[in-house]
MDTraj code that builds the backbone (N, CA, C; nanometers):
import mdtraj as md
import numpy as np

residues = "MET ASN LYS VAL PRO MET THR VAL ALA GLY GLU GLN SER LEU ARG LYS GLU LEU GLU GLN LEU LYS GLY VAL GLU ARG PRO GLN VAL ILE ALA ALA ILE ALA GLU ALA ARG GLU HIS GLY ASP LEU LYS GLU ASN ALA GLU TYR HIS ALA ALA ARG GLU GLN GLN GLY PHE ILE GLU GLY ARG ILE GLN GLU ILE GLU GLY LYS LEU SER SER SER GLN VAL ILE ASP VAL THR LYS LEU PRO LYS THR GLY LYS VAL ILE PHE GLY VAL THR VAL GLU LEU ILE ASN LEU GLU ASN ASP GLU GLU VAL ARG TYR ARG ILE VAL GLY GLU ASP GLU ALA ASP ILE LYS SER GLY LYS ILE SER VAL THR SER PRO ILE ALA ARG ALA LEU ILE GLY LYS GLU GLU SER ASP VAL VAL VAL VAL LYS THR PRO GLY GLY GLU VAL GLU TYR GLU ILE SER SER VAL GLU HIS LEU".split()
xyz = np.array([
    [0.1524, 0.1705, 8.9954],
    [0.0603, 0.2288, 8.8985],
    [0.1392, 0.2776, 8.7769],
    [0.0889, 0.2489, 8.6583],
    [0.1553, 0.2921, 8.5364],
    [0.1406, 0.4418, 8.5174],
    [0.2498, 0.5046, 8.4787],
    [0.2455, 0.6467, 8.4485],
    [0.1897, 0.6651, 8.3078],
    [0.1052, 0.7658, 8.2924],
    [0.0436, 0.7960, 8.1637],
    [0.1145, 0.9176, 8.1056],
    [0.1732, 0.9047, 7.9843],
    [0.2431, 1.0201, 7.9269],
    [0.1450, 1.1308, 7.8884],
    [0.1895, 1.2548, 7.9101],
    [0.1058, 1.3712, 7.8821],
    [0.1975, 1.4867, 7.8443],
    [0.1547, 1.5667, 7.7485],
    [0.2335, 1.6844, 7.7125],
    [0.2056, 1.7958, 7.8133],
    [0.2890, 1.8980, 7.8118],
    [0.2706, 2.0130, 7.9006],
    [0.1350, 2.0785, 7.8726],
    [0.1018, 2.0934, 7.7448],
    [-0.0265, 2.1553, 7.7074],
    [-0.1439, 2.0700, 7.7544],
    [-0.1299, 1.9387, 7.7469],
    [-0.2357, 1.8492, 7.7929],
    [-0.2594, 1.8621, 7.9422],
    [-0.1498, 1.8711, 8.0182],
    [-0.1632, 1.8872, 8.1630],
    [-0.2293, 2.0211, 8.1955],
    [-0.1873, 2.1271, 8.1277],
    [-0.2443, 2.2593, 8.1526],
    [-0.3940, 2.2603, 8.1213],
    [-0.4323, 2.1938, 8.0148],
    [-0.5728, 2.1875, 7.9763],
    [-0.6560, 2.1155, 8.0828],
    [-0.6046, 2.0026, 8.1338],
    [-0.6773, 1.9304, 8.2383],
    [-0.6854, 2.0121, 8.3663],
    [-0.5764, 2.0800, 8.4043],
    [-0.5779, 2.1616, 8.5260],
    [-0.6780, 2.2769, 8.5132],
    [-0.6862, 2.3353, 8.3940],
    [-0.7804, 2.4445, 8.3696],
    [-0.9249, 2.3942, 8.3810],
    [-0.9518, 2.2776, 8.3242],
    [-1.0858, 2.2197, 8.3332],
    [-1.1200, 2.1875, 8.4784],
    [-1.0235, 2.1332, 8.5534],
    [-1.0451, 2.1002, 8.6943],
    [-1.0774, 2.2257, 8.7748],
    [-1.0042, 2.3334, 8.7482],
    [-1.0282, 2.4615, 8.8156],
    [-1.1689, 2.5128, 8.7849],
    [-1.2108, 2.5018, 8.6605],
    [-1.3445, 2.5449, 8.6180],
    [-1.4529, 2.4632, 8.6899],
    [-1.4319, 2.3314, 8.6960],
    [-1.5307, 2.2446, 8.7604],
    [-1.5412, 2.2738, 8.9094],
    [-1.4267, 2.2845, 8.9770],
    [-1.4275, 2.3053, 9.1220],
    [-1.4669, 2.4470, 9.1610],
    [-1.4215, 2.5458, 9.0835],
    [-1.4424, 2.6850, 9.1216],
    [-1.5695, 2.7484, 9.0711],
    [-1.6245, 2.6967, 8.9611],
    [-1.7422, 2.7604, 8.9013],
    [-1.8622, 2.6650, 8.8968],
    [-1.8445, 2.5511, 8.8304],
    [-1.9594, 2.4638, 8.8060],
    [-2.0101, 2.3939, 8.9319],
    [-1.9193, 2.3460, 9.0174],
    [-1.9624, 2.2790, 9.1411],
    [-2.0437, 2.3746, 9.2292],
    [-1.9946, 2.4973, 9.2570],
    [-2.0752, 2.5899, 9.3385],
    [-2.2108, 2.6241, 9.2753],
    [-2.2135, 2.6347, 9.1419],
    [-2.3399, 2.6655, 9.0740],
    [-2.4414, 2.5539, 9.0929],
    [-2.3963, 2.4285, 9.0805],
    [-2.4898, 2.3170, 9.0927],
    [-2.5340, 2.2993, 9.2377],
    [-2.4472, 2.3279, 9.3328],
    [-2.4855, 2.3208, 9.4747],
    [-2.5934, 2.4254, 9.5043],
    [-2.5760, 2.5443, 9.4482],
    [-2.6770, 2.6496, 9.4657],
    [-2.8084, 2.6103, 9.3991],
    [-2.8006, 2.5470, 9.2823],
    [-2.9222, 2.5046, 9.2117],
    [-2.9966, 2.3974, 9.2908],
    [-2.9210, 2.3060, 9.3556],
    [-2.9848, 2.2021, 9.4375],
    [-3.0538, 2.2660, 9.5580],
    [-2.9860, 2.3596, 9.6220],
    [-3.0446, 2.4274, 9.7386],
    [-3.1719, 2.5014, 9.6996],
    [-3.1690, 2.5677, 9.5850],
    [-3.2864, 2.6413, 9.5389],
    [-3.4012, 2.5461, 9.5055],
    [-3.3684, 2.4337, 9.4419],
    [-3.4719, 2.3365, 9.4052],
    [-3.5346, 2.2735, 9.5292],
    [-3.4543, 2.2545, 9.6344],
    [-3.5065, 2.1972, 9.7593],
    [-3.6108, 2.2892, 9.8227],
    [-3.5911, 2.4194, 9.8048],
    [-3.6832, 2.5172, 9.8632],
    [-3.8211, 2.5106, 9.7979],
    [-3.8298, 2.4510, 9.6813],
    [-3.9571, 2.4427, 9.6095],
    [-4.0461, 2.3319, 9.6622],
    [-3.9971, 2.2565, 9.7592],
    [-4.0824, 2.1562, 9.8225],
    [-4.0599, 2.0154, 9.7736],
    [-4.1698, 1.9432, 9.7505],
    [-4.1709, 1.8008, 9.7184],
    [-4.0627, 1.7621, 9.6169],
    [-3.9634, 1.6855, 9.6631],
    [-3.8498, 1.6503, 9.5780],
    [-3.8807, 1.5383, 9.4795],
    [-3.9835, 1.4583, 9.5071],
    [-4.0159, 1.3450, 9.4198],
    [-4.0545, 1.3910, 9.2797],
    [-4.1260, 1.5018, 9.2717],
    [-4.1745, 1.5490, 9.1424],
    [-4.1041, 1.6773, 9.0985],
    [-3.9886, 1.7031, 9.1558],
    [-3.9175, 1.8261, 9.1257],
    [-3.8096, 1.7993, 9.0199],
    [-3.8419, 1.8293, 8.8949],
    [-3.7499, 1.8019, 8.7833],
    [-3.6206, 1.8827, 8.7962],
    [-3.6311, 2.0057, 8.8447],
    [-3.5110, 2.0888, 8.8606],
    [-3.4128, 2.0236, 8.9579],
    [-3.4662, 1.9693, 9.0671],
    [-3.3835, 1.9050, 9.1679],
    [-3.3122, 1.7830, 9.1081],
    [-3.3880, 1.6999, 9.0381],
    [-3.3291, 1.5786, 8.9801],
    [-3.2257, 1.6121, 8.8727],
    [-3.2509, 1.7139, 8.7932],
    [-3.1550, 1.7557, 8.6911],
    [-3.0273, 1.8090, 8.7558],
    [-3.0431, 1.8868, 8.8630],
    [-2.9265, 1.9421, 8.9319],
    [-2.8454, 1.8308, 8.9987],
    [-2.9138, 1.7318, 9.0572],
    [-2.8428, 1.6184, 9.1201],
    [-2.7669, 1.5379, 9.0143],
    [-2.8290, 1.5205, 8.8984],
    [-2.7634, 1.4475, 8.7895],
    [-2.6391, 1.5234, 8.7424],
    [-2.6531, 1.6535, 8.7288],
    [-2.5406, 1.7383, 8.6888],
    [-2.4298, 1.7323, 8.7940],
    [-2.4690, 1.7320, 8.9210],
    [-2.3705, 1.7237, 9.0287],
    [-2.2934, 1.5916, 9.0199],
    [-2.3621, 1.4838, 8.9917],
    [-2.2973, 1.3534, 8.9773],
    [-2.1963, 1.3538, 8.8638],
    [-2.2350, 1.4160, 8.7522],
    [-2.1454, 1.4260, 8.6383],
    [-2.0203, 1.5071, 8.6741],
    [-2.0391, 1.6215, 8.7385],
    [-1.9278, 1.7096, 8.7754],
    [-1.8332, 1.6384, 8.8717],
    [-1.8895, 1.5747, 8.9751],
    [-1.8055, 1.5051, 9.0733],
    [-1.7285, 1.3902, 9.0077],
    [-1.7933, 1.3191, 8.9169],
    [-1.7269, 1.2103, 8.8442],
    [-1.6126, 1.2610, 8.7594],
    [-1.6366, 1.3718, 8.6905],
    [-1.5321, 1.4290, 8.6043],
    [-1.4165, 1.4816, 8.6888],
    [-1.4441, 1.5427, 8.8033],
    [-1.3380, 1.5909, 8.8927],
    [-1.2510, 1.4733, 8.9358],
    [-1.3133, 1.3630, 8.9772],
    [-1.2372, 1.2453, 9.0192],
    [-1.1539, 1.1896, 8.9038],
    [-1.2133, 1.1865, 8.7840],
    [-1.1432, 1.1348, 8.6671],
    [-1.0192, 1.2192, 8.6361],
    [-1.0344, 1.3515, 8.6364],
    [-0.9220, 1.4410, 8.6066],
    [-0.8146, 1.4295, 8.7139],
    [-0.8562, 1.4278, 8.8414],
    [-0.7577, 1.4170, 8.9493],
    [-0.6805, 1.2854, 8.9394],
    [-0.7480, 1.1794, 8.9009],
    [-0.6826, 1.0502, 8.8819],
    [-0.5814, 1.0539, 8.7687],
    [-0.6212, 1.1163, 8.6580],
    [-0.5303, 1.1263, 8.5426],
    [-0.4084, 1.2103, 8.5771],
    [-0.4297, 1.3211, 8.6457],
    [-0.3181, 1.4076, 8.6822],
    [-0.2232, 1.3386, 8.7804],
    [-0.2790, 1.2603, 8.8714],
    [-0.1935, 1.1947, 8.9704],
    [-0.1110, 1.0823, 8.9084],
    [-0.1595, 1.0245, 8.7995],
    [-0.0841, 0.9157, 8.7363],
    [-0.0133, 0.9610, 8.6087],
    [-0.0092, 1.0914, 8.5859],
    [0.0518, 1.1396, 8.4617],
    [0.2019, 1.1608, 8.4767],
    [0.2687, 1.1469, 8.3650],
    [0.4101, 1.1802, 8.3552],
    [0.4176, 1.2878, 8.2470],
    [0.4381, 1.4117, 8.2901],
    [0.4398, 1.5231, 8.1957],
    [0.5754, 1.5260, 8.1263],
    [0.5703, 1.5219, 7.9936],
    [0.6919, 1.5198, 7.9132],
    [0.6980, 1.6479, 7.8314],
    [0.8025, 1.7266, 7.8560],
    [0.8249, 1.8494, 7.7791],
    [0.9281, 1.8177, 7.6724],
    [0.8802, 1.7918, 7.5519],
    [0.9672, 1.7467, 7.4431],
    [1.0687, 1.8536, 7.4026],
    [1.0400, 1.9810, 7.4329],
    [1.1348, 2.0874, 7.3955],
    [1.2617, 2.0810, 7.4797],
    [1.2576, 2.0099, 7.5924],
    [1.3750, 1.9995, 7.6793],
    [1.4535, 1.8709, 7.6555],
    [1.4078, 1.7895, 7.5622],
    [1.4766, 1.6643, 7.5321],
    [1.5715, 1.6843, 7.4137],
    [1.6816, 1.6098, 7.4090],
    [1.7756, 1.6248, 7.2983],
    [1.7109, 1.5864, 7.1645],
    [1.7448, 1.6625, 7.0619],
    [1.6903, 1.6371, 6.9282],
    [1.7783, 1.5329, 6.8589],
    [1.7280, 1.4105, 6.8561],
    [1.8060, 1.3003, 6.7993],
    [1.7571, 1.2607, 6.6606],
    [1.6424, 1.3147, 6.6190],
    [1.5843, 1.2737, 6.4914],
    [1.4957, 1.1511, 6.5060],
    [1.4911, 1.0952, 6.6276],
    [1.4053, 0.9790, 6.6526],
    [1.2647, 1.0244, 6.6898],
    [1.1687, 0.9423, 6.6541],
    [1.0295, 0.9697, 6.6890],
    [1.0065, 0.9224, 6.8323],
    [0.9692, 1.0171, 6.9188],
    [0.9374, 0.9890, 7.0579],
    [0.8071, 1.0597, 7.0933],
    [0.7553, 1.0307, 7.2114],
    [0.6320, 1.0961, 7.2575],
    [0.6497, 1.2479, 7.2565],
    [0.5509, 1.3185, 7.2044],
    [0.5500, 1.4637, 7.2080],
    [0.6031, 1.5329, 7.0838],
    [0.6719, 1.4593, 6.9961],
    [0.7279, 1.5247, 6.8777],
    [0.6211, 1.5444, 6.7712],
    [0.6508, 1.6326, 6.6787],
    [0.5661, 1.6523, 6.5613],
    [0.6378, 1.5875, 6.4439],
    [0.5662, 1.5011, 6.3739],
    [0.6250, 1.4217, 6.2666],
    [0.5595, 1.4588, 6.1352],
    [0.6425, 1.4770, 6.0339],
    [0.5906, 1.5001, 5.9000],
    [0.6156, 1.3730, 5.8197],
    [0.5102, 1.3234, 5.7586],
    [0.5179, 1.1975, 5.6855],
    [0.4787, 1.2181, 5.5401],
    [0.5373, 1.1367, 5.4536],
    [0.4994, 1.1367, 5.3127],
    [0.4426, 0.9989, 5.2811],
    [0.3189, 0.9965, 5.2335],
    [0.2560, 0.8721, 5.1915],
    [0.3235, 0.8308, 5.0607],
    [0.3884, 0.7160, 5.0595],
    [0.4666, 0.6750, 4.9425],
    [0.3810, 0.6333, 4.8237],
    [0.2514, 0.6082, 4.8453],
    [0.1640, 0.5715, 4.7343],
    [0.1193, 0.6933, 4.6550],
    [0.0881, 0.8031, 4.7247],
    [0.0323, 0.9189, 4.6544],
    [0.1082, 1.0495, 4.6807],
    [0.2231, 1.0419, 4.7467],
    [0.3072, 1.1582, 4.7792],
    [0.2356, 1.2639, 4.8631],
    [0.1265, 1.2270, 4.9274],
    [0.0539, 1.3194, 5.0141],
    [0.1307, 1.3352, 5.1454],
    [0.1437, 1.4613, 5.1908],
    [0.2134, 1.4874, 5.3160],
    [0.1122, 1.5046, 5.4287],
    [0.1437, 1.4461, 5.5428],
    [0.0616, 1.4637, 5.6615],
    [0.1537, 1.4991, 5.7769],
    [0.0964, 1.5674, 5.8747],
    [0.1737, 1.6140, 5.9896],
    [0.0963, 1.5797, 6.1161],
    [0.1615, 1.5093, 6.2073],
    [0.0969, 1.4682, 6.3315],
    [0.1857, 1.5005, 6.4503],
    [0.1207, 1.5328, 6.5606],
    [0.1910, 1.5448, 6.6881],
    [0.1478, 1.4264, 6.7726],
    [0.2429, 1.3564, 6.8310],
    [0.2130, 1.2383, 6.9112],
    [0.1898, 1.2837, 7.0556],
    [0.0671, 1.2630, 7.1035],
    [0.0254, 1.3137, 7.2346],
    [-0.0392, 1.2015, 7.3173],
    [-0.0770, 1.2338, 7.4408],
    [-0.1471, 1.1392, 7.5267],
    [-0.2876, 1.1134, 7.4768],
    [-0.3477, 1.0067, 7.5284],
    [-0.4807, 0.9669, 7.4811],
    [-0.5858, 1.0756, 7.4986],
    [-0.5810, 1.1502, 7.6091],
    [-0.6812, 1.2546, 7.6339],
    [-0.6663, 1.3741, 7.5414],
    [-0.5478, 1.3923, 7.4874],
    [-0.5206, 1.5099, 7.4047],
    [-0.5469, 1.4857, 7.2565],
    [-0.5601, 1.3599, 7.2179],
    [-0.5720, 1.3246, 7.0766],
    [-0.6900, 1.3957, 7.0120],
    [-0.6639, 1.4538, 6.8962],
    [-0.7658, 1.5222, 6.8171],
    [-0.7171, 1.5220, 6.6731],
    [-0.7618, 1.4253, 6.5970],
    [-0.7121, 1.4061, 6.4607],
    [-0.7350, 1.5294, 6.3731],
    [-0.8434, 1.6047, 6.3993],
    [-0.8716, 1.7239, 6.3185],
    [-0.7648, 1.8312, 6.3348],
    [-0.7025, 1.8355, 6.4536],
    [-0.5962, 1.9343, 6.4742],
    [-0.4580, 1.8701, 6.4644],
    [-0.4519, 1.7494, 6.4078],
    [-0.3238, 1.6856, 6.3812],
    [-0.2577, 1.6230, 6.5027],
    [-0.3356, 1.5921, 6.6056],
    [-0.2800, 1.5292, 6.7264],
    [-0.3286, 1.3856, 6.7328],
    [-0.2325, 1.2919, 6.7338],
    [-0.2698, 1.1509, 6.7416],
    [-0.2218, 1.0917, 6.8730],
    [-0.2978, 0.9959, 6.9226],
    [-0.2656, 0.9303, 7.0493],
    [-0.1412, 0.8433, 7.0337],
    [-0.0621, 0.8406, 7.1389],
    [0.0587, 0.7575, 7.1412],
    [0.0228, 0.6099, 7.1247],
    [-0.1026, 0.5736, 7.1539],
    [-0.1457, 0.4346, 7.1413],
    [-0.2086, 0.4030, 7.0053],
    [-0.2190, 0.5019, 6.9170],
    [-0.2779, 0.4792, 6.7850],
    [-0.1841, 0.3934, 6.6996],
    [-0.2384, 0.3239, 6.6003],
    [-0.1530, 0.2398, 6.5146],
    [-0.0408, 0.3174, 6.4453],
    [-0.0697, 0.4391, 6.4014],
    [0.0338, 0.5187, 6.3336],
    [0.1453, 0.5527, 6.4310],
    [0.1094, 0.6028, 6.5491],
    [0.2112, 0.6413, 6.6471],
    [0.2929, 0.5207, 6.6916],
    [0.2273, 0.4087, 6.7147],
    [0.3003, 0.2880, 6.7568],
    [0.4004, 0.2456, 6.6499],
    [0.3628, 0.2600, 6.5229],
    [0.4541, 0.2236, 6.4141],
    [0.5711, 0.3220, 6.4048],
    [0.5481, 0.4480, 6.4419],
    [0.6505, 0.5519, 6.4274],
    [0.7498, 0.5575, 6.5426],
    [0.7062, 0.5283, 6.6646],
    [0.7921, 0.5421, 6.7827],
    [0.9215, 0.4634, 6.7639],
    [1.0334, 0.5320, 6.7876],
    [1.1648, 0.4684, 6.7772],
    [1.2286, 0.4784, 6.6396],
    [1.1496, 0.5174, 6.5395],
    [1.2045, 0.5308, 6.4039],
    [1.2716, 0.6683, 6.3902],
    [1.3443, 0.6871, 6.2803],
    [1.4180, 0.8117, 6.2586],
    [1.3778, 0.8761, 6.1272],
    [1.4241, 1.0012, 6.1095],
    [1.3993, 1.0718, 5.9837],
    [1.4523, 0.9882, 5.8686],
    [1.3803, 0.9882, 5.7588],
    [1.4063, 0.9166, 5.6338],
    [1.3775, 0.7664, 5.6413],
    [1.3363, 0.7153, 5.7582],
    [1.2935, 0.5757, 5.7668],
    [1.1597, 0.5584, 5.6960],
    [1.1374, 0.4394, 5.6428],
    [1.0082, 0.4054, 5.5841],
    [0.9356, 0.3169, 5.6838],
    [0.8106, 0.3533, 5.7092],
    [0.7301, 0.2850, 5.8103],
    [0.6047, 0.2294, 5.7443],
    [0.5714, 0.1056, 5.7781],
    [0.4480, 0.0444, 5.7285],
    [0.3453, 0.0495, 5.8406],
    [0.2310, 0.1137, 5.8126],
    [0.1245, 0.1272, 5.9117],
    [0.0068, 0.0407, 5.8679],
    [-0.0366, -0.0453, 5.9588],
    [-0.1536, -0.1293, 5.9297],
    [-0.2792, -0.0486, 5.9615],
    [-0.3609, -0.0262, 5.8597],
    [-0.4860, 0.0483, 5.8760],
    [-0.6025, -0.0431, 5.8386],
    [-0.7243, -0.0029, 5.8731],
    [-0.8399, -0.0854, 5.8340],
    [-0.8484, -0.1060, 5.6823],
    [-0.7956, -0.0103, 5.6065],
    [-0.8001, -0.0202, 5.4606],
    [-0.6808, -0.0928, 5.4016],
    [-0.5944, -0.1470, 5.4852],
    [-0.4742, -0.2158, 5.4366],
    [-0.3486, -0.1471, 5.4877],
    [-0.2354, -0.1933, 5.4400],
    [-0.1088, -0.1354, 5.4842],
    [-0.0750, -0.0107, 5.4037],
    [-0.0227, 0.0907, 5.4734],
    [0.0174, 0.2149, 5.4083],
    [0.1640, 0.2410, 5.4437],
    [0.2428, 0.2757, 5.3425],
    [0.3843, 0.3048, 5.3658],
    [0.4052, 0.4564, 5.3725],
    [0.4758, 0.4989, 5.4777],
    [0.5089, 0.6395, 5.4950],
    [0.6597, 0.6531, 5.5085],
    [0.7103, 0.7640, 5.4585],
    [0.8489, 0.7996, 5.4834],
    [0.8458, 0.9149, 5.5831],
    [0.9309, 0.9076, 5.6852],
    [0.9374, 1.0144, 5.7843],
    [1.0255, 1.1240, 5.7263],
    [0.9669, 1.2393, 5.6937],
    [1.0465, 1.3463, 5.6332],
    [1.1052, 1.4401, 5.7366],
    [1.0389, 1.4566, 5.8516],
    [1.0987, 1.5396, 5.9577],
    [1.0411, 1.5040, 6.0928],
    [1.1230, 1.5269, 6.1967],
    [1.0837, 1.5063, 6.3349],
    [1.1164, 1.6361, 6.4077],
    [1.0138, 1.7038, 6.4621],
    [1.0345, 1.8335, 6.5253],
    [0.9976, 1.8297, 6.6721],
    [1.0791, 1.8938, 6.7539],
    [1.0522, 1.9070, 6.8967],
    [0.9903, 2.0443, 6.9212],
    [0.8589, 2.0545, 6.9105],
    [0.7904, 2.1841, 6.9252],
    [0.7291, 2.1980, 7.0617],
])
top = md.Topology()
chain = top.add_chain()
for i, resn in enumerate(residues, 1):
    res = top.add_residue(resn, chain, resSeq=i)
    for name in ("N", "CA", "C"):
        top.add_atom(name, md.element.get_by_symbol(name[0]), res)
traj = md.Trajectory(xyz[None], top)
Protein backbone atom coordinates (compact mmCIF):
# COMPACT_ATOMS: atom_id res chain seq x y z
CA MET A 1 0.00 0.00 0.00
CA ASN A 2 1.31 3.45 -0.89
CA LYS A 3 2.05 5.74 2.01
CA VAL A 4 0.27 9.09 1.89
CA PRO A 5 2.36 12.05 3.09
CA MET A 6 0.80 14.10 5.89
CA THR A 7 2.04 16.90 8.10
CA VAL A 8 1.96 16.64 11.90
CA ALA A 9 -0.86 19.21 12.00
CA GLY A 10 -2.82 17.24 9.40
CA GLU A 11 -2.54 14.05 11.42
CA GLN A 12 -3.60 15.84 14.61
CA SER A 13 -6.60 17.33 12.84
CA LEU A 14 -7.75 13.93 11.55
CA ARG A 15 -7.26 12.30 14.97
CA LYS A 16 -9.28 15.09 16.60
CA GLU A 17 -12.11 14.64 14.09
CA LEU A 18 -12.03 10.86 14.63
CA GLU A 19 -12.26 11.35 18.40
CA GLN A 20 -15.23 13.71 17.94
CA LEU A 21 -17.02 11.25 15.66
CA LYS A 22 -16.45 8.20 17.88
CA GLY A 23 -16.86 9.89 21.26
CA VAL A 24 -19.64 12.41 20.64
CA GLU A 25 -21.48 12.11 17.33
CA ARG A 26 -21.76 8.30 17.12
CA PRO A 27 -23.31 7.98 20.63
CA GLN A 28 -25.69 10.87 19.87
CA VAL A 29 -26.95 9.27 16.66
CA ILE A 30 -27.35 5.87 18.35
CA ALA A 31 -29.46 7.53 21.04
CA ALA A 32 -31.51 9.34 18.37
CA ILE A 33 -32.17 6.03 16.57
CA ALA A 34 -33.26 4.37 19.82
CA GLU A 35 -35.58 7.27 20.60
CA ALA A 36 -37.06 7.26 17.08
CA ARG A 37 -37.70 3.50 17.33
CA GLU A 38 -39.79 4.10 20.44
CA HIS A 39 -42.17 6.24 18.37
CA GLY A 40 -43.45 3.16 16.58
CA ASP A 41 -43.96 2.59 12.85
CA LEU A 42 -40.52 2.95 11.26
CA LYS A 43 -41.77 3.14 7.66
CA GLU A 44 -43.17 6.64 8.11
CA ASN A 45 -40.80 7.82 10.81
CA ALA A 46 -38.73 10.66 9.30
CA GLU A 47 -36.65 11.07 12.47
CA TYR A 48 -35.61 7.42 12.30
CA HIS A 49 -34.63 7.62 8.62
CA ALA A 50 -32.70 10.86 9.16
CA ALA A 51 -30.84 9.37 12.12
CA ARG A 52 -30.00 6.20 10.13
CA GLU A 53 -28.72 8.35 7.26
CA GLN A 54 -26.60 10.37 9.68
CA GLN A 55 -25.28 7.14 11.21
CA GLY A 56 -24.24 5.92 7.76
CA PHE A 57 -22.40 9.17 7.11
CA ILE A 58 -20.60 9.03 10.49
CA GLU A 59 -19.58 5.38 10.08
CA GLY A 60 -18.34 6.08 6.54
CA ARG A 61 -16.29 9.05 7.68
CA ILE A 62 -14.80 7.04 10.59
CA GLN A 63 -13.71 4.32 8.16
CA GLU A 64 -12.30 6.92 5.76
CA ILE A 65 -10.25 8.65 8.49
CA GLU A 66 -9.00 5.36 9.93
CA GLY A 67 -7.92 4.29 6.45
CA LYS A 68 -6.08 7.56 5.83
CA LEU A 69 -4.33 7.40 9.19
CA SER A 70 -3.27 3.79 8.67
CA SER A 71 -1.73 4.58 5.29
CA SER A 72 -0.23 7.93 6.26
CA GLN A 73 3.42 8.81 6.56
CA VAL A 74 3.65 11.72 8.98
CA ILE A 75 6.47 14.06 8.01
CA ASP A 76 7.71 16.61 10.53
CA VAL A 77 9.57 19.07 8.32
CA THR A 78 11.05 20.88 11.35
CA LYS A 79 13.17 17.78 12.06
CA LEU A 80 14.58 17.55 8.54
CA PRO A 81 17.83 19.25 7.51
CA LYS A 82 17.40 22.68 5.93
CA THR A 83 18.92 22.27 2.49
CA GLY A 84 17.09 25.06 0.67
CA LYS A 85 15.34 22.45 -1.47
CA VAL A 86 11.58 22.35 -1.82
CA ILE A 87 10.24 19.20 -0.16
CA PHE A 88 6.91 18.10 1.32
CA GLY A 89 5.90 20.22 4.30
CA VAL A 90 7.99 23.32 3.62
CA THR A 91 6.66 26.83 3.22
CA VAL A 92 7.74 28.41 -0.05
CA GLU A 93 7.75 32.06 -0.97
CA LEU A 94 7.49 32.70 -4.69
CA ILE A 95 7.77 35.78 -6.86
CA ASN A 96 5.68 35.87 -10.03
CA LEU A 97 8.18 37.08 -12.63
CA GLU A 98 5.49 38.70 -14.79
CA ASN A 99 4.03 41.04 -12.18
CA ASP A 100 6.45 40.78 -9.19
CA GLU A 101 3.56 39.57 -7.02
CA GLU A 102 4.68 37.50 -4.03
CA VAL A 103 2.81 34.41 -2.92
CA ARG A 104 3.44 32.05 -0.03
CA TYR A 105 2.40 28.41 0.05
CA ARG A 106 2.87 25.49 2.38
CA ILE A 107 3.05 22.12 0.63
CA VAL A 108 0.77 19.69 2.49
CA GLY A 109 -1.14 16.43 1.99
CA GLU A 110 -4.28 16.32 -0.12
CA ASP A 111 -6.64 16.36 2.89
CA GLU A 112 -4.97 19.42 4.36
CA ALA A 113 -4.97 21.58 1.23
CA ASP A 114 -6.74 24.91 1.66
CA ILE A 115 -5.72 27.55 -0.86
CA LYS A 116 -7.37 30.34 1.20
CA SER A 117 -4.96 29.67 4.06
CA GLY A 118 -1.98 29.22 1.74
CA LYS A 119 -1.83 25.41 1.88
CA ILE A 120 -1.48 23.60 -1.43
CA SER A 121 -1.63 19.87 -2.07
CA VAL A 122 1.60 18.06 -2.86
CA THR A 123 -0.20 16.78 -5.98
CA SER A 124 -1.14 20.26 -7.26
CA PRO A 125 0.57 21.53 -10.43
CA ILE A 126 2.43 24.25 -8.51
CA ALA A 127 3.75 21.86 -5.86
CA ARG A 128 4.76 19.26 -8.45
CA ALA A 129 6.71 21.93 -10.33
CA LEU A 130 8.42 23.12 -7.11
CA ILE A 131 9.42 19.80 -5.51
CA GLY A 132 13.18 19.26 -5.77
CA LYS A 133 13.95 22.84 -6.78
CA GLU A 134 16.03 25.23 -4.65
CA GLU A 135 15.98 28.85 -3.53
CA SER A 136 16.55 31.29 -6.43
CA ASP A 137 15.52 28.68 -9.03
CA VAL A 138 13.02 29.77 -11.66
CA VAL A 139 10.09 27.41 -12.08
CA VAL A 140 7.55 27.28 -14.90
CA VAL A 141 4.08 26.24 -13.73
CA LYS A 142 1.48 25.14 -16.26
CA THR A 143 -1.87 26.64 -15.28
CA PRO A 144 -5.24 26.68 -17.05
CA GLY A 145 -4.47 30.28 -18.04
CA GLY A 146 -1.08 29.40 -19.53
CA GLU A 147 2.44 29.07 -18.19
CA VAL A 148 3.53 31.20 -15.24
CA GLU A 149 7.15 31.72 -14.21
CA TYR A 150 8.00 31.95 -10.51
CA GLU A 151 11.28 32.52 -8.75
CA ILE A 152 11.66 30.71 -5.43
CA SER A 153 12.68 33.44 -2.99
CA SER A 154 12.70 31.36 0.20
CA VAL A 155 12.15 27.84 1.52
CA GLU A 156 11.21 27.62 5.21
CA HIS A 157 10.92 24.60 7.49
CA LEU A 158 8.10 25.76 9.80
